C-alpha positions in Angstrom: -14.1 -56.9 -18.0 -15.4 -59.6 -15.4 -14.5 -57.5 -12.3 -16.2 -54.4 -13.6 -19.4 -56.1 -14.8 -21.5 -53.9 -12.7 -20.1 -50.7 -14.1 -20.9 -51.9 -17.6 -24.5 -53.3 -17.1 -27.0 -51.0 -18.8 -29.7 -49.2 -17.1 -32.9 -47.6 -18.4 -33.5 -43.9 -17.1 -37.1 -42.7 -18.2 -37.4 -43.3 -21.9 -33.6 -43.6 -22.4 -31.5 -46.6 -22.3 -27.9 -46.2 -21.1 -25.3 -48.6 -21.8 -23.1 -48.2 -18.8 -23.1 -46.5 -15.4 -20.4 -43.9 -16.2 -21.4 -40.2 -16.2 -19.0 -37.7 -17.5 -21.0 -34.9 -15.8 -20.7 -31.1 -16.9 -17.4 -29.6 -16.1 -17.8 -25.7 -16.8 -14.6 -25.2 -19.0 -15.2 -21.4 -20.2 -13.3 -22.1 -23.3 -15.0 -23.3 -26.7 -17.5 -20.4 -26.7 -17.9 -17.3 -28.7 -19.1 -14.0 -27.4 -22.7 -15.1 -27.9 -22.1 -18.3 -26.1 -22.4 -20.3 -29.2 -20.3 -23.6 -29.3 -17.0 -23.4 -31.4 -14.8 -26.4 -33.0 -12.6 -26.0 -29.7 -15.6 -27.3 -27.5 -16.7 -29.8 -30.2 -13.2 -31.7 -30.1 -13.0 -31.6 -26.4 -16.1 -33.5 -26.1 -15.3 -35.9 -29.2 -12.1 -36.7 -27.4 -14.2 -37.9 -24.3 -17.1 -39.5 -26.2 -14.5 -41.7 -27.9 -14.2 -43.6 -24.7 -17.9 -44.2 -24.7 -19.1 -43.1 -21.1 -23.1 -44.1 -20.8 -23.7 -40.4 -20.5 -22.1 -36.9 -21.2 -23.4 -33.7 -20.0 -22.8 -30.0 -21.7 -22.7 -28.0 -18.5 -24.1 -24.8 -17.2 -26.1 -23.9 -20.4 -28.1 -20.9 -19.8 -31.7 -21.4 -20.2 -32.6 -17.6 -20.2 -30.9 -14.3 -21.3 -31.3 -12.7 -17.9 -28.7 -15.4 -16.6 -26.1 -14.8 -19.5 -22.7 -13.0 -18.8 -21.6 -10.2 -20.4 -19.4 -10.4 -23.5 -16.5 -9.0 -21.6 -16.9 -11.4 -18.3 -14.3 -14.1 -18.0 -16.9 -16.6 -17.2 -18.3 -18.3 -20.3 -21.4 -20.3 -20.5 -23.3 -22.1 -23.3 -26.3 -20.1 -24.7 -29.3 -22.3 -25.5 -31.8 -19.7 -25.1 -31.8 -18.3 -28.5 -32.3 -20.1 -31.8 -28.9 -18.7 -33.2 -27.4 -21.3 -31.2 -28.9 -24.2 -32.9 -26.6 -24.7 -35.8 -23.4 -25.2 -33.4 -25.6 -27.3 -30.8 -26.4 -29.5 -33.9 -22.8 -29.8 -35.0 -21.6 -30.5 -31.5 -24.3 -33.1 -31.0 -23.6 -34.9 -34.2 -19.9 -35.0 -33.5 -20.7 -36.6 -30.2 -23.3 -39.2 -31.6 -20.6 -40.8 -33.8 -20.1 -42.6 -30.8 -22.7 -44.8 -28.6 -23.2 -42.4 -25.7 -25.9 -40.3 -24.2 -25.6 -36.7 -24.7 -27.5 -34.0 -22.6 -27.6 -30.6 -21.7 -27.6 -29.2 -18.1 -30.0 -26.0 -17.9 -29.1 -23.2 -15.6 -29.3 -19.3 -14.9 -26.2 -17.5 -13.3 -27.9 -14.3 -12.6 -25.2 -12.9 -10.5 -22.7 -13.1 -13.4 -25.1 -11.7 -16.0 -24.9 -8.1 -17.4 -26.7 -6.5 -15.4 -26.6 -9.2 -12.6 -30.2 -10.3 -12.2 -30.6 -12.0 -8.9 -33.8 -12.9 -6.6 -32.6 -10.6 -4.0 -29.8 -8.1 -3.4 -27.5 -9.4 -0.5 -25.2 -7.7 1.4 -22.1 -9.8 0.0 -23.0 -8.4 -3.5 -23.0 -4.8 -2.3 -19.4 -5.5 -0.9 -18.2 -7.0 -3.7 -19.4 -4.3 -5.9 -22.1 -5.8 -7.7 -24.8 -3.4 -9.0 -27.5 -6.2 -9.0 -31.3 -5.6 -9.1 -33.5 -7.6 -7.3 -35.8 -9.7 -9.6 -39.6 -9.0 -9.6 -42.2 -11.7 -9.3 -42.8 -11.3 -12.9 -39.1 -11.7 -13.9 -38.9 -14.9 -12.2 -41.9 -16.4 -13.5 -40.6 -15.4 -17.1 -37.6 -17.5 -16.3 -39.1 -20.7 -16.0 -40.9 -20.5 -19.5 -37.4 -19.9 -20.7 -36.2 -23.1 -19.1 -39.0 -24.9 -21.0 -38.3 -23.2 -24.3 -34.5 -23.9 -24.0 -35.2 -27.5 -23.4 -37.3 -27.8 -26.2 -34.6 -26.1 -28.6 -31.8 -28.5 -27.1 -34.1 -31.7 -27.7 -34.3 -30.2 -31.5 -30.7 -30.0 -31.6 -30.5 -33.7 -31.1 -29.7 -33.9 -27.4 -30.9 -37.1 -25.8 -31.7 -35.6 -22.4 -32.2 -32.6 -20.4 -31.0 -31.8 -17.1 -32.2 -28.9 -14.6 -29.2 -27.5 -12.4 -30.5 -26.8 -8.8 -27.1 -27.6 -7.3 -24.9 -24.6 -6.4 -25.6 -21.1 -5.3 -25.3 -18.6 -6.9 -27.4 -20.2 -9.7 -30.8 -19.0 -9.7 -32.7 -22.3 -8.7 -30.5 -23.2 -5.9 -30.3 -19.9 -4.6 -33.9 -19.9 -4.5 -34.0 -23.3 -2.3 -31.6 -22.3 0.3 -32.9 -20.5 3.4 -29.6 -19.1 4.1 -29.3 -17.5 0.4 -33.1 -16.6 -0.3 -34.2 -13.6 1.9 -37.3 -12.8 -0.5 -40.6 -12.3 1.6 -43.1 -13.0 -1.4 -44.2 -16.5 -2.8 -40.8 -17.3 -3.7 -39.2 -17.0 0.0 -39.7 -18.0 3.3 -41.4 -21.4 3.7 -40.0 -24.6 2.1 -43.1 -24.4 -0.4 -42.1 -21.1 -1.5 -38.5 -21.6 -1.9 -39.2 -24.9 -3.9 -42.0 -23.3 -5.9 -39.7 -21.9 -8.8 -37.9 -25.5 -9.3 -41.3 -26.9 -9.4 -42.5 -24.5 -11.8 -39.4 -25.2 -14.1 -39.9 -29.0 -14.0 -43.8 -28.5 -14.9 -43.2 -26.2 -17.6 -40.2 -28.3 -19.1 -42.2 -31.6 -18.9 -45.0 -30.1 -20.5 -43.1 -28.6 -23.5 -40.7 -31.7 -24.1 -43.2 -34.5 -23.5 -42.9 -37.6 -21.4 -40.6 -39.3 -24.0 -37.7 -37.2 -23.2 -35.7 -38.1 -20.1 -35.5 -35.2 -17.7 -33.2 -35.2 -14.8 -32.2 -32.9 -11.7 -28.7 -32.0 -10.7 -29.5 -31.2 -6.9 -28.0 -29.6 -3.9 -27.8 -32.2 -1.2 -26.2 -30.1 1.4 -25.1 -26.3 1.5 -22.4 -27.0 3.7 -23.2 -23.9 6.0 -25.1 -26.0 8.7 -28.8 -25.8 9.6 -29.3 -22.4 8.4 -28.8 -23.4 4.7 -30.1 -26.3 2.5 -29.6 -29.7 4.4 -30.1 -33.3 3.5 -33.2 -33.1 5.4 -34.6 -30.7 2.9 -33.3 -32.9 0.1 -35.0 -36.1 1.2 -38.1 -33.9 1.6 -38.0 -32.8 -1.8 -36.8 -35.8 -3.6 -40.3 -37.5 -3.8 -41.9 -34.3 -4.9 -39.7 -34.0 -7.9 -39.9 -37.5 -8.7 -44.0 -37.3 -8.7 -43.5 -34.2 -10.9 -41.9 -36.2 -13.7 -37.9 -36.2 -12.8 -36.3 -39.4 -14.0 -33.0 -39.2 -12.1 -31.3 -37.3 -9.6 -27.6 -36.3 -9.5 -26.1 -35.2 -6.0 -23.8 -32.3 -5.5 -22.9 -30.2 -2.3 -21.8 -26.9 -1.4 -22.1 -23.3 -2.7 -19.6 -21.3 -4.6 -19.6 -18.6 -2.0 -18.2 -20.1 1.2 -18.1 -23.8 0.6 -16.1 -24.2 -2.7 -14.2 -27.0 -1.4 -17.5 -28.8 -1.5 -18.7 -28.0 -4.6 -15.1 -29.2 -6.2 -13.8 -31.5 -3.3 -10.0 -31.5 -3.5 -7.4 -33.8 -2.4 -8.0 -33.3 1.4 -11.5 -34.8 1.1 -11.8 -38.7 1.1 -12.4 -40.4 -2.3 -16.2 -41.2 -2.7 -16.7 -38.5 0.2 -20.5 -38.1 -0.7 -21.7 -41.9 -1.7 -23.3 -42.2 1.6 -25.6 -39.7 0.8 -26.6 -41.1 -2.6 -27.1 -44.2 -0.5 -29.5 -42.5 1.7 -31.4 -40.8 -1.0 -32.1 -43.8 -2.6 -34.3 -45.0 0.3 -36.3 -42.1 -0.6 -37.0 -42.5 -4.2 -37.5 -45.1 -7.0 -36.0 -43.2 -10.0 -32.1 -43.9 -10.6 -29.8 -41.8 -8.3 -26.3 -40.4 -9.4 -23.5 -40.2 -7.0 -20.3 -37.5 -7.4 -17.6 -36.7 -5.3 -13.9 -37.7 -6.1 -14.5 -40.9 -7.9 -11.2 -41.3 -10.2 -10.8 -45.1 -10.1 -13.1 -47.4 -12.2 -12.9 -50.4 -9.6 -14.3 -48.1 -6.8 -17.0 -46.9 -9.2 -18.1 -50.6 -9.9 -18.0 -51.5 -6.3 -20.3 -48.5 -5.6 -22.7 -49.6 -8.2 -22.5 -53.4 -6.9 -23.1 -52.4 -3.6 -26.3 -50.5 -4.6 -25.0 -47.3 -3.2 -25.8 -45.4 -6.6 -27.1 -46.5 -9.9 -24.5 -44.4 -11.7 -21.4 -42.8 -11.0 -20.0 -39.4 -12.2 -16.5 -39.5 -12.9 -15.6 -35.7 -14.2 -12.3 -34.8 -13.5 -11.2 -38.4 -14.3 -12.3 -37.6 -17.8 -10.3 -34.3 -17.9 -7.2 -36.4 -16.9 -7.8 -39.4 -19.1 -10.6 -39.1 -21.8 -10.0 -42.9 -22.5 -10.8 -43.8 -19.0 -13.8 -45.8 -19.7 -12.4 -47.5 -22.5 -9.4 -48.5 -20.9 -11.6 -49.8 -18.0 -13.6 -51.6 -20.3 -10.6 -53.5 -21.5 -9.2 -53.9 -18.3 -6.2 -51.6 -18.7 -6.6 -50.1 -15.2 -3.0 -49.4 -14.9 -2.9 -47.5 -18.0 -5.3 -44.7 -16.9 -4.0 -41.4 -16.4 -5.1 -40.7 -12.9 -6.8 -37.3 -11.6 -4.6 -35.9 -8.6 -7.6 -34.2 -7.3 -5.3 -31.0 -7.0 -7.8 -28.7 -8.7 -5.1 -26.6 -10.2 -6.2 -26.8 -14.0 -9.7 -27.4 -13.5 -11.6 -25.8 -10.9 -9.1 -23.3 -9.6 -8.7 -21.7 -13.1 -12.5 -21.9 -13.7 -13.2 -19.9 -10.5 -10.5 -17.5 -11.5 -12.2 -16.9 -14.9 -9.4 -18.7 -16.7 -9.8 -21.5 -19.4 -9.9 -24.6 -17.6 -7.3 -27.4 -18.1 -5.7 -30.1 -16.2 -2.7 -30.5 -14.3 -1.7 -34.0 -15.8 -3.3 -33.7 -19.2 -2.0 -30.5 -20.9 -4.1 -31.3 -24.3 -7.7 -30.5 -22.3 -8.9 -27.3 -24.4 -6.4 -27.8 -26.9 -7.6 -31.2 -28.4 -8.2 -29.3 -31.7 -5.0 -28.0 -32.1 -2.9 -31.1 -30.9 -3.9 -34.5 -32.5 -2.0 -37.2 -30.5 -2.3 -40.1 -32.7 -1.0 -43.3 -31.3 1.7 -44.8 -34.0 2.2 -41.4 -35.6 5.7 -40.7 -35.8 7.9 -37.7 -36.7 9.7 -38.0 -40.2 13.1 -38.1 -38.4 13.9 -39.7 -35.1 16.1 -37.9 -32.8 18.3 -38.7 -30.0 16.9 -36.8 -27.2 18.5 -36.4 -23.7 16.4 -35.6 -20.7 18.1 -34.4 -17.6 16.1 -34.6 -14.7 12.9 -36.9 -13.8 10.6 -35.0 -12.2 7.1 -34.1 -13.8 8.2 -32.0 -16.5 11.3 -34.4 -17.5 8.7 -37.4 -17.3 6.5 -35.8 -19.4 8.8 -34.5 -22.1 10.2 -38.1 -22.2 7.0 -39.6 -22.6 5.7 -37.2 -25.5 9.3 -37.3 -27.4 9.2 -41.0 -27.2 5.6 -40.9 -28.3 6.6 -39.2 -31.3 9.0 -41.8 -32.1 12.6 -40.4 -30.9 15.2 -42.3 -29.3 14.9 -40.8 -25.5 17.5 -41.3 -22.6 16.1 -40.2 -19.4 18.7 -39.2 -16.8 18.0 -38.5 -13.0 20.6 -37.6 -10.4 18.7 -39.0 -7.5 17.7 -42.9 -7.3 14.2 -42.5 -7.8 11.8 -40.6 -10.3 9.3 -38.0 -9.2 11.4 -34.8 -8.3 9.4 -32.5 -6.2 6.0 -34.3 -6.7 7.6 -37.3 -4.9 8.1 -35.0 -2.1 4.8 -33.4 -2.3 3.2 -36.7 -2.0 4.9 -36.9 1.5 2.7 -34.1 2.7 -0.4 -35.3 5.1 -3.7 -35.7 3.1 -1.4 -35.3 -0.4 -0.4 -39.0 -1.1 -2.4 -39.1 -4.2 0.0 -36.5 -5.8 2.3 -39.2 -6.3 0.0 -41.6 -8.2 0.9 -40.2 -11.6 4.4 -41.6 -10.9 3.6 -45.3 -11.5 1.7 -44.3 -14.5 4.7 -42.3 -15.9 7.1 -45.3 -15.2 4.7 -47.8 -17.0 4.1 -45.4 -20.2 7.9 -44.6 -20.5 8.9 -48.2 -20.3 6.2 -49.1 -23.0 7.7 -46.5 -25.2 11.2 -47.7 -24.7 12.9 -44.8 -22.9 16.0 -45.7 -21.4 16.1 -44.5 -17.8 19.4 -44.0 -16.0 19.0 -43.3 -12.2 22.0 -42.0 -10.1 23.1 -40.3 -13.3 24.0 -36.6 -13.5 23.8 -35.0 -16.8 27.2 -33.3 -17.3 29.6 -32.5 -19.9 31.3 -36.0 -19.9 27.9 -37.6 -20.4 26.6 -35.1 -23.2 30.0 -36.2 -25.1 29.2 -39.8 -24.4 25.6 -39.6 -25.6 25.8 -37.3 -28.3 22.3 -36.2 -28.2 20.5 -34.1 -30.9 18.1 -32.5 -28.4 18.8 -31.8 -24.5 15.8 -31.4 -22.5 16.8 -29.6 -19.1 14.2 -30.6 -16.6 16.5 -30.3 -13.5 14.0 -28.2 -11.3 15.1 -25.8 -8.6 17.0 -25.7 -5.5 16.0 -24.0 -2.3 18.0 -20.7 -1.2 18.9 -18.9 2.0 17.2 -15.6 2.0 20.1 -13.8 3.4 18.1 -10.5 3.5 15.2 -11.8 5.3 17.8 -13.5 8.0 20.1 -11.5 10.0 22.6 -13.4 12.5 22.8 -16.8 11.0 26.7 -16.8 12.4 25.2 -16.5 16.0 23.6 -20.0 15.7 25.0 -22.5 18.2 22.5 -25.3 18.9 19.6 -24.5 16.5 19.4 -27.0 13.6 19.3 -25.4 10.2 17.7 -27.2 7.2 16.6 -26.8 3.6 13.3 -28.1 3.0 14.4 -30.4 0.3 16.8 -32.3 2.6 14.6 -32.3 5.5 12.1 -34.2 3.2 14.5 -36.3 0.9 16.7 -37.6 4.0 13.9 -37.7 6.4 15.6 -35.5 8.7 14.5 -35.1 12.4 13.9 -31.7 13.8 13.6 -30.2 17.2 10.3 -29.9 19.2 9.7 -26.1 18.1 10.2 -25.3 14.7 10.6 -22.1 12.6 9.5 -22.4 9.0 10.8 -19.3 6.9 8.3 -19.1 3.9 4.5 -19.8 3.6 3.7 -17.4 0.8 3.3 -20.1 -2.1 2.5 -23.6 -0.9 5.5 -25.5 0.4 5.8 -23.8 3.8 2.2 -24.4 4.8 2.3 -28.1 3.6 5.6 -28.6 5.6 3.9 -27.0 8.9 1.2 -29.8 8.3 3.9 -32.5 8.1 5.8 -31.3 11.0 3.0 -30.7 13.2 1.4 -34.1 12.4 4.9 -35.6 13.8 4.4 -33.4 17.1 6.4 -30.5 16.7 5.4 -26.8 17.8 5.5 -24.8 14.4 5.7 -21.2 13.6 5.4 -19.9 9.8 6.4 -16.5 8.8 6.0 -14.9 5.6 7.2 -11.5 4.4 3.9 -11.2 2.2 0.7 -10.6 3.6 -0.9 -13.9 2.0 -0.2 -17.6 2.7 -0.4 -20.6 0.2 -0.9 -18.4 -2.9 0.1 -21.1 -5.2 -2.7 -23.4 -3.2 -6.0 -23.6 -4.6 -9.2 -22.0 -3.1 -10.6 -25.6 -2.6 -7.2 -26.5 -0.9 -6.5 -23.7 1.5 -9.7 -23.9 3.6 -8.6 -27.4 4.4 -5.2 -27.0 5.2 -5.9 -23.9 7.3 -8.4 -26.0 9.6 -5.7 -28.6 10.0 -2.9 -25.9 11.0 -5.4 -24.2 13.3 -6.2 -27.6 15.0 -2.7 -28.4 15.4 -1.8 -25.1 16.8 0.3 -24.1 14.1 0.9 -20.2 14.5 1.3 -18.2 11.1 2.8 -14.4 11.0 2.6 -12.4 7.6 4.1 -9.2 7.0 7.3 -10.0 8.6 10.3 -7.8 7.4 13.1 -10.0 8.7 14.2 -12.4 11.5 16.9 -11.6 13.7 19.1 -14.3 15.4 21.2 -12.8 18.3 23.8 -14.4 20.9 22.8 -17.6 22.5 20.2 -18.7 19.8 17.9 -15.7 20.7 15.4 -15.6 17.7 13.4 -12.3 17.2 10.9 -11.6 14.6 10.8 -7.9 13.0 7.7 -6.4 11.7 5.9 -3.1 11.2 4.4 -3.5 14.5 7.6 -3.9 16.4 9.9 -6.9 17.7 8.6 -10.3 19.0 10.7 -13.1 20.5 10.0 -16.7 19.3 11.2 -18.8 22.2 12.7 -22.1 22.5 13.5 -22.7 18.5 15.2 -25.7 18.0 15.2 -25.8 14.0 14.7 -23.5 11.1 13.8 -24.5 8.0 14.2 -22.7 4.8 11.1 -22.9 2.6 11.3 -19.5 1.3 12.4 -19.1 -2.4 13.8 -21.3 -4.8 16.5 -20.9 -7.9 16.3 -22.5 -11.2 19.1 -25.2 -11.6 20.1 -25.2 -15.3 23.8 -24.9 -15.1 24.0 -27.6 -18.1 22.6 -25.2 -20.5 25.5 -23.0 -21.2 27.9 -26.1 -21.6 25.2 -27.7 -24.2 24.7 -24.2 -25.9 28.5 -24.2 -26.7 28.2 -27.5 -28.2 25.3 -26.5 -30.6 22.7 -28.8 -29.0 19.1 -27.8 -29.6 17.9 -27.1 -26.0 14.5 -27.0 -24.1 14.2 -25.7 -20.5 11.2 -27.1 -18.8 9.5 -26.9 -15.3 11.3 -25.2 -12.4 14.4 -25.2 -14.3 12.6 -22.5 -16.5 11.8 -20.4 -13.3 9.7 -20.3 -10.2 8.8 -16.8 -9.3 5.6 -16.2 -11.3 2.2 -17.4 -10.0 1.7 -20.0 -12.7 5.3 -21.4 -12.4 6.5 -23.9 -9.7 3.3 -26.1 -9.8 2.8 -29.7 -11.1 0.6 -28.4 -13.7 3.1 -26.0 -14.9 6.0 -28.7 -15.0 3.9 -31.2 -16.9 2.4 -28.7 -19.6 6.1 -27.4 -20.3 7.2 -30.9 -20.6 4.5 -31.8 -23.0 5.0 -28.8 -25.1 8.7 -29.4 -25.4 8.1 -33.1 -26.0 5.6 -32.2 -28.8 7.9 -29.7 -30.5 10.8 -31.7 -31.0 
């Protein structure tokens, strides 16, 4: 506790006393709302699970303040409705549930006009036409109606019991930030053009809201620090000019954000390729322009780092949003000094941001309970009526989670791993450049399964003899997948004389060396591109060929721009739409596509990273013995877009462990 004394120091924000400096800011989840945008028990339990850890502030994200910014019922994007009185009963229920715990609960007001039905936007931009949006430019009168909507919605939220209100001015295509941006805003009336005109609507919202809720209600602002498109967009200079103005208008705190959801999504949801605490320096600079508290964000997942940020005076409060998805108890564990027991966010964006951007219910790669808290209660000490002997074959992420969850329920678990280490494909993934954090979860798993009494046997393959010896009631097959040689894609392997041929797994596991020029077969999912990054960083000239027309389909939209930048800088060449690779005499390598044949010169090494097959040979033997079987992770399949990821593996392991 002493080492985190700065993080747990109270702070006054406006008229509101906050007990610590951790903010669980709004993460748009899409789940837990009905067709009207009213809160359901699913969302209530999600927030209660996080309120139990008692962060200083919790924020309900992206609540729609005016009906012109509300999505159609058929839209995959779901936002809370706070613009009509019909929302009040469910909002009151949500607030009462959260206020069982000593936290300050607020609501973030926004307007997502481009996602409304019909789309209501400040102007019709070419990109909207290109994407098929039948949008109508909002008139001056319609814009002016919106700021009154913000004021009424703020008042409604205070009536529901929320402690504070936050105005979202952070990410285009939201209305306020779109108007702020010279890059987005092409209006020629009093809401476009000059800085004064572009900030007009925001100031009208602040004034109307402040007048409606009074001075006793804390009013904050989530603000765009930099749009990420250069001088043509909103920049830090604009923010530093705006900040003293909104402070004078009655804003009680500023919460920083970056990027727009069109072109710089990797800044909106910074992924593993961004450094931890990437934007703290901007909060530090903003503090020189205002006297009100400044909240920083951007890949802050470690309470020790958060405490240091506050100690150094670089920010007054720290957002830990995705960290709260990974571990709802993060603040309570930090308060008790149990840092090693915090389940870490991997910044993979697989379950949260990427799912949200696809219009799917958000979850978390390392915490499959996200969104299912109302259905699954993991109660410490609650055991199954009958303890079973469970044998888990494979200590990759699926096997580790299955072993942890089964032992959590009181079963006696033996976890066997053929290799001399745990982690499986996740350990290999953590060897990739900038992706070391993928392995952060492994020490946590090792600690948890040891605490739960799981017996771990390394260098042990589950075979018939072991099944006979252990006499398990349940077998969880988490033996992963194996790379394959795509024979139809490669012709002439028998002609190879001096070219080295490697499978991706053996290259990484055994840290095998390659030649100077490497041909990687396969880049359609994620492994090929990451391997290209790995090899090019070691000085190799790399070609990546893929039969499909897309690369990195299992990487998130936050990761792809960053790895593309790295591969381009390193001179990696990618070839999509390749029909086959032909290897002729004397190691002569040719690439065949619809446009003809092209020679790939001086290939020293060919690496197979295209295609995998499930490894579940033990299933048939176990079935004959009448053992209850659960097949999880890559062992259950790898071909579907939602298979073959750490999220899919851990979710399958959790479900299997819970069902035993």
